[in-house]
N, C-alpha and C positions, 0 to 999 in steps of 0.2 A: 114431637117437638123440635128436637135439633134438625133435623133429616130437612127441613122447609128453611133453615138462614140458607143468608146469603154467605159469601167468605170472609166480609166485612163483618156481616154478623156474630159470625163465628166466634171471627180474634177479638171481635170485644167483649161479648160473653166471657170468655176465658180469661183477659185480661181482667174483668169485672172479679169474677172467684179468683184468679191468681192473688188480685189484691185484699179480695177477704179474706185469705189464708186456705182458701179451698182449692190446694193444688189437684188435689185426685181430681174433683170434679173439673176444673180448666183443663186439663190434661185428657179425660174423656171426653167433652167438647171437641179440642181441636183434633182428636182421630173419628170424629163421627162427618160422615161425608156432605160437601155442602150443594142446595141445592144447583139445579143446574142453571146456570145465567138463560135470563130469557133471550129470545132468537129477535135479533135486530130485525125492526119493521122497514120494507124500500122505502125509500124515499124519494120519492120520485117529485118533486117539488121545482118547478120552474125557478130559474135561477133568476138573481134580480138585477140583470145585463145593464137595463137601463136606470133604474135607480142610483146603480153603482158611478153609471156615466155621470148622469146628473150631480149627484153629489159630491162627486169628482173634481169638476166642470165647476160648480159655486165654489167649493174650498178653492180652487188654485186661482178664481177669480177674485175672492173675497180676501185673499192674500196677498196678491197682486196690487190690488188697487190699495190695503190697508200701507203697503210699503212704497208705493207709488206717489201717497200723500203724508210720508213719512212727517215733513212740517206740521202740515195742520193738524195732524193725529196728536203729535208731541205738545203742539200747544196747548189741543182743546182736553185734552185727557189728562194734564198737568194742572189744569187752574185750580181743582178742589171745589166744595161747594156743590151745586146740584149734578158739578161734570164729574164727580164722582162715578156718578152712573154710566157713563159713558164705556169705563175699559171694563166695570164688570161685566155689561149687555155684550160687549164684544167679548168676552172671554167666554160667558155665554153662548154665544152665539157660534163661537166656533167649535169650542166641545160639541155640540149637535150637529153640526155640518160635518167637522172632519170623523166621528165618531160615527154620522150614519153611513159616510165612505167606509171608512174601517171594516164595520160590519158586513156592509154588504160584499165588497171586497172577498172578505173572508168566506161569505156564502159561496160567491160567483169562483173561487178557487178550491170548493169544497171541503173546506176546515169549520168543522161543527164543534162546538161544545156538548162535553161527553153530560148524559143526563141520569 
């Protein structure tokens, strides 16, 4: 049973036994050999260069538009009432566009999250 545990699982099992006062069992679990890490599959997916460029251009143009129309933005975003939706909607918009750009940029650079 312990031979199929990953290194993380092995250490967490040992912690559980140690907390329960089973120190000898915890030592035995730690002494067993961990299962070898699975080989990573080759990932030859096409990099999202076009999506990175599109979302980057959208992000830059949206920020440029927002800051070049700052009087209108300040006037309308601070009116209250139903105008309260404007800053909330723009925050969601900028979050989505900028997040999509960042995610695609990291993929293009080859930085992927651990699985």
